[in-house]
C-alpha positions in Angstrom: 16.0 -39.9 29.7 16.5 -37.0 26.4 16.2 -38.5 23.3 18.3 -35.8 22.0 20.3 -33.4 22.8 18.0 -30.6 22.3 15.7 -32.4 25.0 18.0 -32.4 27.3 18.3 -28.7 26.4 15.1 -28.0 26.7 14.4 -30.0 29.9 17.7 -28.2 31.6 16.4 -26.8 35.4 18.4 -23.9 34.6 15.7 -23.2 31.6 12.7 -23.6 33.8 14.4 -21.2 37.0 15.1 -18.4 34.1 11.6 -18.5 32.8 10.5 -18.9 36.7 12.0 -15.9 36.5 10.9 -13.7 33.3 7.7 -14.7 34.5 8.0 -13.7 38.5 9.3 -10.2 37.1 6.7 -9.4 34.3 3.5 -10.2 36.9 5.1 -7.4 38.9 5.3 -4.9 36.8 1.9 -6.3 35.4 1.0 -4.9 38.4 1.0 -1.5 38.0 -0.7 -1.3 34.6 -4.6 -1.5 35.8 -6.6 1.0 32.8 -6.1 3.8 31.0 -4.0 6.9 31.7 -2.2 9.6 30.6 1.2 9.9 29.0 4.3 11.1 31.8 4.4 15.0 30.9 8.7 14.3 31.3 8.6 11.7 28.3 6.7 14.0 26.3 9.5 15.6 24.3 11.6 12.4 23.8 8.3 10.5 22.6 7.5 13.4 20.0 11.0 13.3 18.7 11.0 9.9 18.3 7.7 9.6 16.9 9.0 12.3 14.3 12.4 10.0 13.7 10.0 7.5 12.6 8.1 9.6 10.3 11.3 10.5 8.8 12.7 6.9 7.6 9.7 5.5 7.2 8.4 7.9 4.4 5.0 9.2 6.5 3.8 9.2 9.6 1.8 6.4 11.4 -1.6 6.6 11.3 -1.6 6.6 15.6 1.0 8.5 17.6 1.5 4.7 18.7 4.8 3.1 19.7 4.7 0.6 22.4 7.3 0.3 25.4 7.0 -3.3 25.1 5.0 -4.3 28.2 1.1 -4.7 28.9 -1.9 -6.1 30.8 -4.0 -8.1 28.6 -6.0 -5.6 26.8 -4.3 -2.5 27.8 -0.9 -1.5 26.3 1.4 0.9 27.8 2.9 3.1 25.2 6.6 4.8 24.8 5.5 8.0 26.7 3.9 6.2 29.6 0.1 6.4 28.7 -1.5 3.2 28.4 -4.6 2.1 26.3 -7.0 -0.1 25.7 -6.3 -2.1 22.3 -9.5 -2.8 21.0 -8.1 -3.5 17.3 -4.7 -5.2 18.1 -2.6 -4.2 15.5 -5.6 -4.8 13.1 -6.3 -8.2 15.2 -3.5 -10.1 15.2 -3.0 -9.9 19.0 -5.9 -12.1 20.3 -3.8 -12.8 23.4 -3.5 -9.0 24.0 -0.3 -7.8 25.5 2.3 -9.6 27.4 0.4 -12.9 27.6 2.8 -15.0 30.1 1.8 -18.6 28.3 2.3 -16.8 24.8 6.1 -15.0 26.6 6.6 -18.4 27.8 6.6 -19.8 23.9 8.5 -17.3 22.2 11.2 -18.1 25.0 10.9 -21.7 24.1 11.3 -21.1 20.0 13.7 -17.8 20.6 16.4 -20.4 22.3 16.0 -23.2 19.7 19.0 -23.2 17.1 17.5 -20.3 14.4 15.4 -17.7 14.5 13.5 -18.9 11.0 12.4 -21.6 9.9 11.9 -22.3 6.0 10.3 -25.4 3.6 13.8 -26.1 3.2 14.6 -26.3 7.1 11.8 -27.0 9.7 12.5 -27.8 13.3 10.3 -30.2 15.3 7.4 -27.8 16.1 6.3 -27.2 12.6 5.2 -30.7 12.2 2.8 -30.0 15.5 1.8 -27.3 14.1 1.0 -28.5 10.6 -1.1 -31.2 12.2 -2.9 -29.0 14.6 -4.3 -26.7 11.5 -5.3 -29.5 9.6 -6.8 -31.6 12.6 -9.0 -28.6 13.3 -9.7 -27.4 9.4 -11.3 -31.3 8.8 -13.2 -30.9 12.3 -16.2 -31.6 10.3 -15.7 -32.8 7.1 -13.6 -30.1 4.7 -10.8 -31.6 2.6 -8.5 -29.0 3.0 -6.4 -31.3 5.5 -3.0 -29.9 3.4 -1.1 -26.8 5.3 1.8 -24.4 3.1 2.5 -22.4 6.0 3.9 -18.7 5.1 4.9 -15.2 6.2 2.0 -12.6 6.2 -1.6 -12.8 5.1 -1.0 -11.3 1.8 1.1 -13.9 0.8 -1.5 -16.7 2.2 -4.1 -15.2 -0.7 -0.5 -14.9 -3.4 -0.3 -18.9 -2.5 -4.1 -20.1 -3.1 -4.2 -18.0 -5.8 -1.3 -19.8 -7.4 -2.7 -23.2 -6.6 -5.8 -22.2 -8.2 -4.9 -21.1 -11.2 -2.7 -24.0 -12.0 -5.5 -26.2 -11.3 -7.8 -24.3 -13.2 -5.2 -23.7 -16.3 -5.8 -22.0 -18.4 -8.6 -20.4 -16.4 -7.0 -16.7 -16.4 -10.2 -14.4 -14.5 -11.3 -14.8 -10.6 -14.9 -13.8 -9.4 -14.5 -11.5 -5.9 -16.7 -9.8 -3.5 -17.4 -5.7 -4.0 -15.5 -4.0 -1.1 -13.1 -7.2 -0.8 -9.8 -6.3 0.7 -7.6 -9.3 0.1 -3.8 -7.4 1.1 -1.0 -5.2 -0.3 0.9 -7.4 -2.6 1.3 -6.9 -6.5 -1.1 -9.9 -7.1 -3.7 -8.3 -3.9 -3.4 -5.1 -4.7 -5.5 -5.5 -7.6 -7.7 -8.2 -6.3 -8.9 -5.9 -3.1 -11.8 -3.7 -4.3 -10.1 -0.2 -3.8 -8.6 1.5 -6.3 -6.4 3.6 -4.4 -4.3 0.5 -3.7 -2.8 0.0 -7.0 -2.4 4.0 -8.7 0.8 3.2 -11.0 0.3 -0.5 -10.4 0.4 -2.8 -14.3 -2.5 -5.2 -14.3 -1.5 -8.8 -12.8 -5.3 -10.0 -12.0 -8.8 -10.2 -14.1 -10.9 -9.8 -11.2 -15.2 -9.6 -11.6 -17.2 -8.2 -8.8 -20.1 -9.4 -7.2 -22.3 -7.6 -4.8 -22.1 -8.9 -0.7 -24.8 -10.3 0.9 -27.6 -7.4 2.6 -29.2 -8.9 5.7 -32.0 -6.4 4.6 -32.4 -7.4 1.4 -31.9 -11.7 1.9 -33.5 -13.2 -0.9 -33.0 -10.4 -3.5 -29.6 -10.2 -2.7 -28.8 -13.3 -3.1 -30.6 -13.4 -6.4 -28.7 -10.3 -7.4 -25.7 -11.9 -6.8 -26.4 -14.8 -8.8 -27.7 -12.8 -11.6 -24.2 -11.0 -12.1 -21.9 -13.9 -11.3 -23.7 -15.9 -14.6 -23.7 -12.9 -16.3 -20.1 -12.9 -15.8 -20.0 -16.4 -16.7 -21.8 -16.0 -20.1 -19.3 -12.8 -21.3 -16.1 -15.1 -20.3 -17.0 -18.7 -20.5 -14.7 -20.6 -19.2 -12.1 -18.0 -17.8 -12.9 -18.1 -14.2 -10.5 -20.3 -11.8 -12.1 -18.9 -8.8 -13.9 -17.1 -6.5 -12.0 -15.3 -3.2 -14.9 -15.1 -0.6 -14.8 -13.5 2.4 -17.0 -14.6 4.4 -17.2 -12.0 6.9 -16.3 -8.5 5.5 -13.3 -7.0 8.4 -12.1 -4.1 5.9 -15.6 -3.1 5.1 -16.9 -2.9 8.5 -17.9 -6.3 9.6 -20.6 -7.2 7.3 -21.4 -10.5 8.0 -22.8 -12.4 5.4 -25.6 -15.4 5.4 -25.3 -19.4 4.8 -28.2 -19.7 2.1 -25.9 -16.9 0.4 -23.1 -18.6 0.4 -24.3 -22.4 -1.1 -25.7 -20.7 -4.1 -22.8 -19.2 -5.5 -21.1 -22.7 -4.7 -23.6 -23.7 -6.0 -22.8 -21.8 -9.5 -18.4 -22.3 -8.8 -19.9 -26.3 -9.5 -21.7 -25.8 -12.3 -19.0 -24.8 -13.6 -15.5 -26.0 -12.5 -14.6 -22.9 -10.2 -12.5 -23.1 -7.1 -14.1 -22.1 -4.1 -11.5 -20.7 -2.0 -12.1 -18.6 1.7 -10.2 -15.6 3.0 -10.0 -16.6 6.8 -6.7 -14.0 7.1 -8.9 -11.7 9.8 -11.8 -14.0 10.0 -9.5 -16.9 12.2 -10.8 -17.6 15.9 -12.9 -15.3 15.8 -16.4 -16.2 15.8 -18.2 -19.2 17.8 -16.1 -21.4 15.2 -12.4 -21.8 14.3 -12.9 -20.9 10.9 -15.9 -18.8 9.5 -16.5 -21.4 6.9 -17.1 -23.7 9.8 -19.8 -21.2 11.3 -21.4 -20.6 8.2 -21.3 -24.3 7.8 -19.7 -24.7 4.2 -17.2 -27.1 5.0 -17.9 -29.8 2.2 -17.3 -26.7 -0.7 -14.3 -24.9 0.3 -11.2 -26.0 -1.6 -8.3 -23.9 -0.6 -8.6 -21.5 2.6 -6.3 -18.6 3.7 -5.9 -18.2 7.3 -3.3 -15.5 9.1 -3.4 -12.9 11.7 -4.9 -14.5 14.5 -3.2 -17.1 14.0 0.1 -15.7 14.3 1.8 -17.8 11.4 0.0 -17.5 8.1 -1.0 -20.4 6.1 -2.9 -21.9 3.2 -5.0 -24.8 3.8 -5.9 -26.8 0.3 -8.0 -30.3 -0.4 -5.5 -33.0 -2.4 -7.3 -31.6 -5.8 -5.7 -28.6 -5.6 -1.8 -29.8 -4.9 0.7 -28.1 -6.6 3.0 -29.5 -8.9 6.5 -29.0 -7.9 8.1 -26.4 -8.3 5.4 -23.6 -8.0 5.6 -23.6 -4.5 8.5 -22.7 -2.0 9.5 -20.1 0.8 12.6 -19.3 2.2 10.8 -18.1 5.7 7.8 -19.9 6.9 7.9 -18.0 10.4 10.5 -17.6 13.3 10.4 -20.6 15.4 9.0 -18.0 18.5 6.5 -17.2 15.9 5.5 -20.6 15.4 5.8 -22.0 18.9 3.6 -18.7 20.0 0.8 -19.9 16.7 0.7 -23.4 18.9 0.0 -22.1 22.1 -2.0 -19.3 20.7 -4.5 -22.1 18.7 -4.5 -24.4 21.0 -5.7 -21.5 23.6 -8.6 -20.8 21.6 -9.6 -24.4 20.9 -9.4 -25.3 24.4 -9.4 -22.4 26.1 -13.6 -21.9 26.6 -13.7 -19.4 23.0 -15.7 -21.2 20.4 -19.4 -22.8 20.6 -22.7 -20.7 21.0 -22.1 -20.3 24.4 -18.5 -19.1 24.5 -16.3 -16.3 25.3 -15.8 -15.0 21.8 -20.1 -14.7 21.5 -20.4 -13.7 25.4 -18.4 -10.8 24.4 -20.1 -10.0 21.3 -23.6 -10.1 23.2 -21.8 -7.5 26.1 -20.5 -4.8 23.7 -23.6 -5.1 20.8 -25.8 -4.5 24.1 -23.8 -1.7 26.0 -23.3 -0.1 21.9 -27.0 -0.6 21.5 -27.4 1.3 24.8 -25.2 4.3 23.7 -27.5 4.2 19.9 -30.8 4.9 21.8 -29.5 7.6 23.6 -27.3 9.4 20.1 -29.4 7.9 17.6 -27.8 10.4 15.7 -24.4 10.1 16.3 -24.0 6.2 16.7 -26.1 2.9 13.9 -25.9 -0.6 14.6 -23.7 -2.4 15.8 -22.8 -5.1 13.3 -20.5 -8.1 13.0 -20.5 -11.4 15.1 -18.2 -12.4 17.5 -15.4 -10.5 18.5 -15.2 -8.2 15.1 -18.2 -5.3 15.9 -18.8 -2.1 13.8 -20.7 0.7 14.4 -21.7 3.6 11.8 -21.1 7.0 13.1 -23.3 10.5 12.4 -24.7 7.9 9.9 -21.4 6.3 7.9 -20.1 10.1 7.8 -16.6 9.6 7.2 -14.7 12.9 7.8 -16.2 12.6 11.3 -15.8 9.0 11.6 -11.9 9.8 11.6 -12.1 12.6 13.9 -14.2 10.1 16.5 -10.9 6.9 16.1 -8.7 9.7 16.7 -10.2 11.8 19.4 -10.9 8.3 20.9 -6.9 7.5 20.8 -6.9 10.2 22.7 -8.9 9.0 25.4 -7.5 5.8 25.8 -9.1 3.2 23.0 -7.7 2.3 20.0 -10.3 1.6 16.5 -10.1 1.4 13.4 -12.2 3.2 10.1 -13.3 1.0 7.9 -15.7 1.0 4.6 -15.4 4.4 3.1 -18.2 6.9 1.9 -21.1 6.5 2.3 -20.7 3.6 4.7 -17.7 4.6 6.8 -18.0 2.5 9.6 -15.5 2.7 13.1 -14.6 -1.5 14.0 -13.2 -3.0 16.7 -11.2 -6.6 17.2 -10.9 -7.4 20.6 -8.5 -9.3 22.1 -11.0 -12.5 23.2 -8.1 -14.6 25.1 -7.4 -11.5 27.6 -10.6 -9.1 27.5 -14.2 -9.7 30.3 -17.4 -7.7 30.3 -15.8 -5.0 32.9 -12.9 -3.8 30.1 -16.1 -3.8 27.9 -17.8 -1.6 29.8 -14.6 0.9 30.8 -14.4 1.0 26.7 -17.8 2.0 26.0 -17.8 4.5 28.8 -15.1 6.3 26.6 -17.0 5.7 23.8 -20.4 7.8 24.8 -17.6 10.6 26.6 -15.9 10.6 22.8 -18.9 10.9 20.9 -20.2 13.9 22.5 -16.9 15.6 22.2 -17.0 15.5 18.1 -19.4 18.0 17.2 
């Protein structure tokens, strides 16, 4: 018997029948989405007009001529012109479940029929409690202390909230460490953390950041020594002024550069000696390695103080240990995400944990190894055109034409035209093209088809 009116509503057989009808209709229409196909010529004029209108009202053209129609099938997505493409960048890593995933759609429906559109820190539904517990238990799986969870609506805000907690904990320290070529977001604060000058042109300075060189796999010990030396130099120059170190363990926006446990441990040791909080930015790495969190993959559980997550998680969050609990008044947000987002987040994270993605022999690693094998074959055939691949799990990058940025960008545009979504990362002299596969729905046959298109596109770029 239902215990609340809501229990009775959500268990009403009419709702189950409606959801079953939606699922049947979705399955029927998805059957026609089987592979890459060009746009419908009859839709070209109206689609071009729509793209022009979007560019006009947003103040600039889209990076790709991409406006989704509203349906897809796994890693395949239909655009508004009727074309179908492989989505191997997933909105820069948001859609690990691909497009029109039946389970995600059902979760969203469950959220959509709840009483409000948005949840917030003043008013949250019972689904939030389930999501908080899932985040907390999974983050502390191997002994990490980041059991507290503060939900938010974007990765940049998850980082902003982490900075606020750390600055309050380490007051009056006012500086931060970050890695060279890092990306932390584009808010007013995070623009001064992200190591890219173009992202803060004309903005007033908000945070003092000292940059440490990232790990170089070709110079293991030398890169550790250089990073530790640089860190100690800044500490000597500004004694007691550093509050925290924001660490991307795998640099996604820089082209899937992978760190190393010994490298991070050496820097963390300096942090601990100098009362500097260790923050791990997992906005892009969450759910993409053989562990749910990258800090677990690198076995840094006992070291982390604050962790930010986003993208794959659907609802973003800042996780933190008891020592970094904020004082009353520091943290609050009107929105923590829509009811549909929260329901989808719970579904997606459960699928990541229980759906065979994780572990040494999990799907994330299998997809990586298959993609890597295919790209290595292409690199052997055309060593002047493709170098790599790089990355770990479902984060894969490659260098084209020895890092030539204009040619790499031309490649991404041509690849999109040919049916595959990728994205440019890094910059001169190390521009890379990268992929963030939708792990829940990608199979080896999809990678084979994508790699055939990659090879075809390489041959079309002079």
